[in-house]
C-alpha positions in Angstrom: 7.9 -18.5 74.9 11.5 -17.8 74.2 12.0 -20.6 71.9 9.6 -19.6 69.3 10.9 -16.1 69.3 14.5 -17.2 69.0 13.9 -20.0 66.4 11.9 -17.8 64.1 13.2 -14.3 64.5 11.5 -11.4 62.9 14.5 -10.7 60.8 14.2 -14.1 59.0 13.2 -12.3 55.8 12.8 -15.3 53.6 9.9 -16.5 55.8 8.1 -13.1 55.9 9.0 -12.2 52.5 7.2 -15.1 50.9 3.6 -13.7 51.3 1.9 -10.8 53.3 -0.6 -13.3 54.8 2.3 -15.1 56.6 3.5 -11.9 58.1 0.1 -11.1 59.4 -0.2 -14.6 60.9 3.1 -14.2 62.6 2.0 -10.9 64.1 -1.2 -12.4 65.5 0.8 -15.2 67.0 3.0 -12.8 68.8 0.0 -10.9 70.1 -1.5 -14.1 71.3 1.8 -15.0 73.0 2.0 -11.7 74.7 -1.6 -11.6 76.0 -1.2 -14.7 78.0 1.4 -13.3 80.5 0.1 -9.8 80.2 -1.7 -10.1 83.5 1.5 -11.1 85.2 3.1 -7.8 84.3 2.2 -5.5 87.1 5.0 -3.0 86.7 3.6 -0.2 84.5 5.9 0.9 81.7 8.0 -2.2 81.9 10.1 -2.5 78.8 13.1 -4.4 78.1 16.6 -3.2 78.8 18.3 -6.0 77.0 18.0 -7.1 73.4 16.9 -3.7 71.9 18.5 -0.3 72.6 16.7 2.4 74.4 14.9 4.6 71.8 14.3 7.5 74.0 11.7 6.1 76.3 12.3 6.9 80.0 13.5 3.9 82.0 11.2 3.1 85.0 12.7 -0.2 85.8 13.3 -2.8 83.2 12.0 -6.3 82.9 15.4 -7.6 83.9 15.8 -9.6 80.7 13.2 -12.3 81.6 12.0 -14.6 78.8 8.5 -13.0 78.7 7.5 -10.3 76.4 4.8 -8.0 77.8 2.3 -6.0 76.0 4.4 -2.8 76.2 7.2 -4.8 74.6 5.0 -6.0 71.8 3.7 -2.5 71.2 7.3 -1.3 71.0 8.4 -4.1 68.7 5.6 -4.3 66.2 5.8 -0.7 64.9 9.4 -1.2 64.3 8.9 -4.5 62.4 6.2 -3.4 60.0 8.0 -0.4 58.4 11.1 -2.5 58.2 9.3 -5.3 56.5 7.6 -2.8 54.1 11.0 -1.4 53.2 12.2 -4.9 52.6 9.3 -5.5 50.2 10.3 -2.4 48.2 13.8 -3.6 48.1 12.8 -7.0 47.0 11.3 -5.7 43.7 14.7 -5.0 41.9 16.3 -8.4 41.3 19.9 -7.2 42.0 19.0 -6.1 45.5 17.4 -9.5 46.2 20.8 -11.1 45.7 22.5 -8.5 47.8 20.0 -8.8 50.6 20.2 -12.5 50.7 23.9 -12.3 51.3 23.4 -10.3 54.5 21.3 -12.6 56.7 24.4 -13.9 58.6 25.1 -10.4 59.8 21.5 -9.7 60.5 21.0 -12.7 62.7 23.3 -11.3 65.4 21.5 -10.0 67.3 18.2 -10.4 65.6 16.4 -7.4 67.0 19.4 -5.1 66.7 19.9 -6.1 63.1 16.4 -4.9 62.3 16.8 -1.5 63.8 20.5 -0.8 63.4 20.4 -1.9 59.8 22.3 1.0 58.1 20.7 0.6 54.7 20.3 4.3 53.9 23.8 5.2 55.3 25.9 3.2 52.8 24.0 4.9 49.9 25.0 8.5 50.6 28.7 7.9 49.8 27.8 6.8 46.2 25.7 10.0 45.9 28.6 12.1 47.2 30.8 10.3 44.6 28.3 11.1 41.9 28.1 14.7 43.0 31.6 15.6 41.6 30.4 14.4 38.2 28.5 17.7 37.6 31.6 19.5 38.7 33.5 17.7 35.9 30.8 19.0 33.6 31.5 22.6 34.7 33.7 23.1 31.6 30.5 22.4 29.5 28.8 25.6 30.6 32.1 27.4 29.7 31.8 26.0 26.2 28.2 27.2 25.9 29.1 30.9 26.3 31.8 30.3 23.7 29.1 29.1 21.4 26.9 32.1 22.3 29.8 34.4 21.6 30.0 33.1 18.1 26.3 33.6 17.4 26.7 37.3 16.7 29.0 36.2 13.9 26.2 34.4 12.3 24.1 37.3 11.0 26.8 38.8 8.7 26.9 35.8 6.4 23.1 36.0 6.3 23.3 39.6 5.1 24.1 38.8 1.5 20.9 36.8 1.3 18.7 39.8 0.5 21.0 40.8 -2.4 19.5 38.5 -4.9 16.0 39.8 -4.1 17.2 43.4 -4.2 18.9 43.1 -7.5 16.6 43.9 -10.4 16.5 41.5 -13.3 19.1 43.2 -15.4 20.9 42.0 -18.5 24.3 40.6 -18.4 27.1 43.0 -19.4 30.7 42.8 -20.4 33.4 44.3 -18.1 33.3 48.1 -18.4 29.6 48.2 -19.2 26.7 49.3 -17.0 24.7 46.2 -16.5 21.4 46.1 -18.3 21.6 49.6 -19.9 21.9 50.8 -23.5 22.3 54.2 -25.1 20.7 55.0 -28.6 19.9 58.0 -30.7 17.1 58.2 -33.3 17.5 59.7 -36.8 16.1 63.2 -37.2 13.5 61.8 -39.7 12.0 59.6 -37.1 8.5 60.6 -36.1 7.3 61.6 -32.6 5.9 58.1 -31.9 9.0 56.2 -33.0 10.6 56.3 -29.6 7.5 54.9 -27.9 7.1 52.2 -30.5 10.8 51.2 -30.3 10.7 50.9 -26.5 7.7 48.7 -26.5 9.0 46.4 -29.3 12.5 46.0 -27.7 11.1 45.8 -24.1 13.0 48.8 -22.9 12.3 51.3 -20.0 13.3 54.8 -20.8 15.5 56.2 -18.0 16.5 59.6 -19.4 17.0 61.7 -22.5 19.9 64.1 -23.0 20.3 66.7 -25.8 23.9 67.8 -26.4 25.3 70.9 -28.2 28.9 69.9 -28.8 27.6 67.1 -31.0 24.0 67.7 -32.2 22.7 64.6 -30.6 19.8 63.4 -28.5 20.8 60.3 -26.5 18.3 58.1 -24.9 19.3 55.9 -21.9 17.1 52.8 -21.5 17.0 49.8 -19.2 16.6 46.3 -20.6 13.9 44.0 -19.4 13.9 40.2 -19.5 17.5 39.5 -18.7 18.8 39.8 -22.3 22.4 40.7 -22.9 23.5 44.3 -23.7 25.2 43.1 -27.0 22.0 41.5 -28.2 19.9 44.6 -27.6 22.5 46.9 -29.2 22.5 44.7 -32.2 18.7 44.7 -32.4 18.7 48.5 -32.2 21.3 48.9 -34.8 19.2 47.0 -37.3 16.3 49.4 -36.9 16.3 51.9 -39.8 15.1 54.7 -37.4 18.1 54.3 -35.0 21.1 56.4 -35.8 23.4 54.9 -33.2 23.3 52.4 -30.4 25.8 51.3 -27.8 26.4 50.2 -24.2 26.5 52.7 -21.4 30.2 52.2 -20.4 31.7 52.6 -16.9 34.8 54.6 -16.3 37.0 54.7 -13.2 39.2 57.5 -11.9 42.9 56.6 -12.4 45.6 56.6 -9.9 45.0 57.9 -6.4 47.1 55.3 -4.7 48.3 56.7 -1.3 52.0 56.6 -0.9 54.6 58.4 1.1 57.5 60.8 0.4 59.6 63.3 2.2 59.8 66.2 -0.3 57.8 67.7 -3.0 60.0 66.9 -6.0 57.6 67.5 -8.9 58.0 71.3 -9.0 61.7 71.0 -9.3 61.6 68.2 -11.8 59.2 70.2 -14.1 61.2 73.4 -13.5 58.0 75.2 -12.7 59.8 78.2 -11.0 61.6 78.9 -14.3 58.4 78.3 -16.4 56.3 80.6 -14.2 58.5 83.6 -15.0 57.0 83.4 -18.5 53.5 82.2 -17.8 51.3 81.0 -14.9 48.2 80.0 -16.8 46.3 83.2 -16.0 42.7 83.2 -17.1 43.0 80.0 -19.1 39.9 77.9 -18.5 40.7 74.4 -17.6 37.9 71.9 -17.1 38.4 69.1 -14.6 36.1 66.1 -15.3 36.5 64.2 -12.0 34.9 63.6 -8.6 34.0 66.3 -6.2 36.6 69.0 -5.4 37.1 70.5 -1.9 36.8 74.2 -3.0 37.3 75.3 0.6 40.8 73.8 0.9 43.4 76.4 1.7 45.3 75.5 -1.4 42.3 75.8 -3.7 40.4 78.9 -2.4 39.4 81.0 -5.4 40.6 78.4 -7.9 37.2 77.1 -9.1 35.3 79.6 -11.1 32.4 77.5 -12.4 31.0 74.1 -11.4 28.7 71.5 -12.9 27.2 68.3 -11.6 26.8 65.7 -14.4 25.2 63.3 -11.9 22.1 65.4 -11.9 22.2 66.4 -8.2 21.3 62.8 -7.2 24.0 62.8 -4.6 25.4 65.6 -2.4 28.3 67.5 -3.8 30.8 66.0 -1.3 34.6 66.6 -1.7 36.5 63.5 -2.9 40.2 62.8 -2.5 40.8 62.2 -6.2 39.1 65.3 -7.6 40.7 67.4 -4.8 44.2 66.0 -5.5 43.9 66.6 -9.3 42.7 70.1 -8.9 45.5 70.9 -6.4 48.2 69.6 -8.7 46.8 71.6 -11.6 45.9 75.0 -10.1 46.7 75.2 -6.4 46.8 78.9 -5.2 48.8 78.5 -2.0 50.6 75.9 0.2 51.3 73.7 -2.9 53.4 74.3 -6.0 51.0 73.8 -8.9 51.6 73.7 -12.6 49.2 76.6 -13.4 48.5 78.6 -10.2 46.4 81.2 -12.0 44.3 79.1 -14.3 40.5 79.2 -13.9 39.2 75.8 -12.9 35.8 74.5 -14.3 34.8 71.7 -11.9 32.6 69.1 -13.6 31.6 66.2 -11.3 31.0 63.1 -13.2 32.2 60.5 -10.8 30.8 59.5 -7.5 29.9 56.4 -5.5 32.8 54.4 -4.1 33.0 50.8 -5.3 35.7 48.2 -5.3 37.1 49.9 -8.4 36.9 53.4 -6.7 34.7 56.3 -7.8 33.0 55.6 -11.1 31.0 57.4 -13.8 29.2 56.3 -17.0 29.3 57.2 -20.6 26.4 59.5 -20.1 27.9 61.3 -17.2 31.1 61.9 -19.1 29.3 63.1 -22.2 27.4 65.6 -20.1 30.6 66.9 -18.6 32.3 67.1 -21.9 29.4 68.9 -23.5 29.2 71.4 -20.6 33.0 72.1 -20.8 32.5 73.0 -24.4 29.6 75.4 -23.5 31.8 76.9 -20.8 34.5 77.5 -23.4 37.2 75.4 -21.7 40.5 75.4 -23.6 41.8 72.4 -21.7 40.0 69.4 -20.4 41.7 67.1 -17.9 40.4 63.5 -18.0 42.1 61.5 -15.3 39.9 58.4 -15.8 40.0 55.3 -17.9 37.7 52.7 -19.4 36.7 50.9 -22.6 36.5 52.4 -26.0 33.2 54.3 -26.5 31.9 55.5 -29.9 29.8 58.3 -28.5 32.7 59.7 -26.5 35.0 59.5 -29.5 32.5 61.7 -31.5 32.5 64.2 -28.7 36.3 64.4 -28.5 36.7 64.7 -32.2 34.1 67.6 -32.2 35.7 69.3 -29.3 39.2 69.1 -30.9 37.8 70.7 -34.1 36.5 73.5 -31.9 40.0 74.0 -30.4 39.7 72.2 -27.1 42.8 70.2 -25.9 42.0 66.9 -24.1 44.6 65.5 -21.7 44.0 62.0 -20.4 45.7 59.6 -18.0 47.2 56.6 -19.7 45.9 54.2 -17.0 47.2 52.1 -14.1 46.4 48.7 -15.5 50.0 47.7 -16.1 52.1 46.8 -19.1 50.0 43.8 -20.1 46.8 45.9 -20.3 45.3 46.8 -23.7 45.1 50.6 -24.4 42.5 52.3 -22.2 40.3 55.2 -23.3 40.0 58.1 -23.6 43.8 58.2 -23.5 44.1 55.9 -26.5 41.8 58.1 -28.5 43.7 60.0 -31.3 42.1 63.3 -30.1 43.5 63.0 -26.6 47.0 63.5 -25.2 48.0 60.4 -23.2 50.2 61.0 -20.2 52.2 58.4 -18.2 53.8 58.8 -14.8 57.4 58.8 -13.5 59.0 59.0 -10.2 61.7 61.3 -8.7 64.4 59.3 -10.4 62.7 59.4 -13.8 61.7 55.8 -13.6 58.4 54.7 -15.1 55.5 54.1 -12.7 55.3 50.2 -12.7 51.6 50.1 -13.0 51.3 52.5 -15.9 49.9 51.4 -19.2 52.1 51.2 -22.3 51.5 51.8 -25.9 52.3 53.9 -29.0 49.6 56.3 -28.0 51.5 57.6 -25.0 52.6 61.2 -25.7 54.7 62.4 -22.7 55.6 61.5 -19.1 55.3 63.7 -16.0 55.7 63.3 -12.2 53.1 60.9 -10.8 54.7 58.8 -8.1 54.6 59.9 -4.5 53.3 63.4 -5.3 52.3 65.7 -2.5 48.5 66.5 -3.1 45.7 68.3 -1.4 43.0 66.2 0.4 39.5 67.0 1.6 39.1 68.8 5.0 42.2 70.9 4.6 44.4 67.9 4.6 47.4 66.8 2.5 48.8 63.5 1.4 50.8 61.6 -1.2 49.4 59.9 -4.2 50.7 57.9 -7.2 49.3 57.2 -10.6 48.9 58.5 -14.1 46.0 60.7 -13.0 48.5 62.9 -11.1 50.8 63.1 -14.2 47.9 64.1 -16.4 47.0 67.0 -14.1 50.7 68.2 -14.4 50.5 68.2 -18.2 47.1 69.9 -18.2 48.7 72.7 -16.2 51.6 72.9 -18.7 49.2 73.2 -21.6 47.5 76.1 -19.8 51.0 77.8 -19.6 51.4 77.2 -23.3 48.0 78.7 -24.1 48.7 81.8 -22.0 52.0 82.3 -23.8 50.4 81.7 -27.2 46.5 81.7 -27.1 46.2 80.9 -30.8 47.8 77.4 -30.5 45.7 74.7 -31.9 45.4 71.2 -30.4 47.8 69.8 -32.9 50.3 72.6 -32.2 50.0 71.9 -28.5 50.9 68.2 -29.0 53.8 69.2 -31.2 55.1 71.6 -28.7 54.8 69.1 -25.9 56.8 66.5 -27.8 59.3 68.9 -29.1 60.2 70.3 -25.7 60.1 67.0 -23.8 63.3 65.6 -22.4 63.9 62.1 -23.8 63.7 59.2 -21.5 64.3 55.5 -22.0 65.3 54.4 -25.5 66.3 57.2 -27.8 63.3 58.7 -29.5 59.6 58.1 -28.8 58.8 54.8 -27.2 55.7 53.0 -25.8 56.8 53.6 -22.2 57.7 57.3 -21.9 56.4 58.5 -25.2 58.4 61.6 -26.4 59.9 61.8 -22.9 59.5 64.0 -19.7 57.3 67.1 -20.0 59.8 69.7 -18.9 57.6 72.9 -18.5 60.5 75.3 -18.9 61.9 73.5 -21.9 58.5 73.4 -23.5 57.9 77.1 -23.1 61.3 77.8 -24.4 60.6 75.7 -27.5 57.5 77.8 -28.2 59.6 81.0 -28.2 61.5 79.8 -31.4 59.1 80.7 -34.3 61.1 78.6 -36.7 60.4 75.5 -34.6 56.8 76.1 -33.9 54.2 74.4 -36.1 51.9 76.5 -38.2 48.4 75.9 -39.5 46.9 72.4 -39.5 44.9 71.5 -42.6 43.6 68.0 -43.4 46.1 66.5 -41.2 49.1 68.2 -42.8 51.3 70.6 -40.9 52.1 73.5 -43.3 53.3 77.1 -43.2 56.9 77.0 -42.1 57.2 73.5 -40.6 60.5 72.4 -42.0 60.2 68.8 -41.2 56.9 68.2 -43.0 55.4 66.3 -40.0 51.9 64.8 -40.4 49.2 64.9 -37.8 46.3 62.5 -38.1 42.9 64.0 -37.5 44.3 67.2 -36.0 46.0 65.1 -33.3 48.5 62.4 -33.4 48.3 59.0 -31.8 52.0 58.7 -32.3 54.2 61.3 -30.5 56.0 63.6 -32.9 59.6 64.7 -32.1 61.7 67.5 -33.6 65.0 68.7 -32.2 64.7 71.3 -29.4 66.9 74.4 -29.6 69.3 73.0 -27.0 69.7 69.7 -28.7 67.3 67.7 -26.5 
């Protein structure tokens, strides 16, 4: 019986692997071989101590290694063979393993039975799994990258925010720079019937926004919004062709001029203007000066009691919040304490026409400015400070001309658009006094506009100013210089209340200290507005201009100077008493 067992061992896998029926037949043969000598085995529990290792069964005396295999031996062997063979079948399915398994029979044949049970097939496999385990560790940086991507996700929404803008923007007409997009202003003739406005709006596809009636100029101005994406110029041209329309124009946008924050160590403007000496003769007492600007901080320690009247040209659409520009201009002009101002006892009329911070700063429109100018005339302002700039406007020109005829002096900032800029308005209007800015060394502010319309220069670089919330700061720009000259005009009107706008201009140019090239020039105008020198020039009757009639200065003006339209776009110079 030993020979069949040895010649065809159970681990001879090629034989049993061929077909399952052969394995079953082999098992039956083994059973048959074992039943024959089963009776001869009288020792219960006899196993075999040689050939297979002990698998935990208690040893009650072994068979002694005889050639016979008893029934207990068969029972112990068969269960070990069948699972092993099933595992071999599973391993036979993949072709690569079939080659690897066929290469192992020489090792499995020694000893046959021990090779079946001691085959460490699963044990060699864990090491590859342990080697594969570090691969996820190498991927650990990937989770680190994911948080980095997540960290960038919050940056995604901001680019998406501009998306709603196209939907939020109404279909407005295109507009040139300096114009309010999609809006026009027009006035009907007095002979137009009551239905003319409604008919015109329907025909030109316009939506009426507001209607303003003014007193300085007897005018009713309609503000309308354009439908259909047409250009402002096309609509204005169509309105101008209508025989019932008196005037039509764009609604222009103006920006406050020159509130650029800078730094300085001393307040030099008062000394440069010689305000202490000028205040011995006049302080601007009870002279009404209107400031058309942004909101003024009336509670500022330097401005308490300075504002006597106020007006909101914006119609109360926004809260009357203090603004740095308006507060700075008011402080330069008429500060009561803390700061040295040009006219510390003038009455300020605060007209807010600018609000809403944009990339260009606080802005106002033609309609806002016209409302403020009209209110200043009703409030009997003698001086109007206009520290803003924009395009030429026909309606504003009419108002300034009417105000000048009524005796109001308009002072405007030349602008901060630089030497290459065309003239800005209202400073370039012949009925306004254009002011440029200089620094502590009498050098021209580099960003100041140039032109023949510039009248005088005043300190406007690194000027100490009042700021909202009881604060102080330093600002630069022609706006600051215009406020200085408005205060000097108030001093002149206190000293001589009957002075006309033309006489004011002549007094400013006559008393100015020449700067730059000799005589008036497009950079400094007539020169530096020396307050003490200007008031001293007014004290010489033979040098003061008399009545203005039809643009001619008459009644004692020895030089025979001419003033166009009551004001001169060109500065006029006569010799001052001290030779300046």
